[in-house]
C-alpha positions in Angstrom: 211.9 118.3 63.2 213.3 114.8 63.3 216.5 116.0 65.0 214.3 117.7 67.7 213.7 114.2 69.1 217.4 114.0 69.9 218.1 117.7 70.5 215.4 117.9 73.2 215.5 114.3 74.3 216.9 115.1 77.7 214.2 117.6 78.6 210.5 117.5 79.1 209.8 119.9 76.2 209.4 119.7 72.4 209.0 116.7 70.3 210.9 114.6 72.8 207.8 114.6 75.1 205.2 114.2 72.3 204.9 110.5 72.8 206.3 107.6 74.9 203.7 107.4 77.5 205.7 107.1 80.7 205.9 110.8 81.5 209.7 111.0 81.2 211.8 112.5 78.5 213.1 110.1 75.8 216.5 109.9 77.5 216.2 109.5 81.3 217.8 107.7 84.2 214.5 106.5 85.7 212.0 105.2 83.2 209.3 103.4 85.2 208.7 99.8 84.5 205.1 98.4 84.7 206.2 95.6 87.0 207.9 98.0 89.4 211.3 99.6 89.4 213.0 101.8 86.9 215.6 101.5 84.1 217.8 104.0 82.3 218.8 104.8 78.8 221.1 107.7 79.8 224.3 107.6 81.8 223.8 108.2 85.5 226.4 110.9 85.3 226.5 112.7 81.9 229.8 112.2 80.1 231.6 113.2 77.0 232.1 110.5 74.3 235.1 108.4 75.4 236.2 104.8 75.7 234.7 104.4 79.3 231.4 106.3 78.6 230.8 104.3 75.4 231.6 101.0 77.1 229.2 101.9 79.9 226.5 102.9 77.4 226.9 99.6 75.5 226.7 97.5 78.7 223.6 99.4 80.0 221.9 99.2 76.6 222.5 95.4 76.3 221.1 94.8 79.7 217.9 96.7 79.0 214.9 95.0 80.6 211.2 94.9 79.7 208.3 95.9 81.9 208.4 92.7 83.8 212.1 92.8 84.4 212.9 90.3 81.6 216.2 90.8 79.8 215.6 92.0 76.2 218.1 91.2 73.4 219.0 94.7 72.4 222.0 95.2 70.2 223.4 98.7 69.6 224.2 99.2 65.9 224.6 102.9 65.3 226.6 105.7 67.1 225.0 109.0 66.2 227.1 112.1 66.7 227.2 115.7 65.7 230.0 116.8 63.3 232.1 118.0 66.3 232.4 114.4 67.5 233.1 112.7 64.2 236.8 112.4 64.8 236.4 111.1 68.3 233.8 108.6 67.1 236.1 107.3 64.3 239.1 107.0 66.7 237.0 105.1 69.2 235.3 102.7 66.7 237.8 102.3 63.9 241.2 102.4 65.6 243.0 99.0 65.6 244.6 99.9 69.0 243.0 101.3 72.0 242.7 105.1 71.6 242.9 105.8 75.3 246.3 104.3 76.1 249.8 104.1 74.7 249.8 100.3 75.2 249.3 98.3 72.1 246.2 96.6 73.3 243.5 95.7 70.8 240.5 98.0 70.5 237.5 96.1 71.8 235.1 98.8 70.6 236.2 98.2 67.0 234.8 94.6 67.3 231.3 95.8 68.3 229.9 96.3 64.8 228.9 99.9 65.4 228.3 102.2 62.4 228.9 105.9 62.8 226.3 108.4 61.7 227.3 112.0 61.6 224.2 114.3 61.6 224.7 118.0 61.2 221.2 118.7 62.6 222.2 117.8 66.1 222.4 121.1 68.0 224.5 120.0 71.0 228.2 119.7 70.0 229.0 117.1 72.7 225.8 115.0 72.9 226.0 111.5 71.5 223.6 108.6 71.0 223.4 104.8 70.4 220.6 103.3 68.4 219.5 99.8 67.5 218.2 98.6 64.2 214.8 99.9 63.3 213.1 96.7 64.4 214.3 97.2 68.0 213.7 100.9 68.7 210.5 102.9 69.1 211.5 106.1 67.1 208.7 106.9 64.6 208.3 108.9 61.5 204.8 109.0 60.1 204.6 110.4 56.5 201.0 111.5 56.3 201.3 113.3 52.9 204.1 113.0 50.5 206.0 116.2 49.6 204.2 118.1 46.8 205.5 121.1 45.0 203.7 123.5 42.6 204.7 126.7 40.8 203.1 129.4 38.8 203.8 132.8 37.4 202.1 135.9 38.8 200.5 137.6 35.8 200.7 141.1 37.5 204.3 141.1 38.7 205.8 138.4 36.5 207.3 136.8 39.6 207.3 133.1 40.0 205.3 131.7 42.9 206.1 128.4 44.5 204.3 126.3 47.1 205.4 123.2 49.0 203.1 121.0 51.0 203.8 117.9 53.2 202.4 116.5 56.4 204.3 114.3 58.8 204.9 113.7 62.4 207.8 112.4 64.4 208.2 111.0 67.9 208.8 107.8 69.9 206.7 105.1 71.3 209.2 103.4 73.6 212.5 104.5 75.0 214.1 101.1 74.7 216.5 100.7 71.7 218.0 104.2 72.1 220.5 105.6 74.5 221.9 109.1 74.9 224.4 111.3 76.7 224.2 115.1 76.7 228.0 115.2 77.2 229.6 116.6 80.3 
């Protein structure tokens, strides 16, 4: 259910639309601002994870504005990818030299302090995401009732019976602090 926020974050269905308040999917190119205008937390043209798309996402995210057009101090910290993009992510973030050229130029992306998170619950093999620290993004997980388990033995059949109960909800309150690309 938590992955649903990302898996359906580009569409107006599922958990991705359960909150947020602006009538747009979590990842969109035209989130309305209260003071007028719009801002984006998705690439204008969807792109696979690469040097240029990651650089554009970093710039766009760092220039995020508030509802009155004021510049917010948003710092991307995590690159969230499915297992299929793990190698690409590591080459982009951890290589000493630039991974997109044979020149021996330093890799600027390796200096940005991004941590890679590989999550096998992401359903799109080429979608990728940037996130800030928890204090700067509006993704939420409300744990309403802790996980409880119980078991018993059925006297008639001698089978074991198990039950599991938990209550939680997930969603988002603000699109700022997260950025996504569905891939090309």
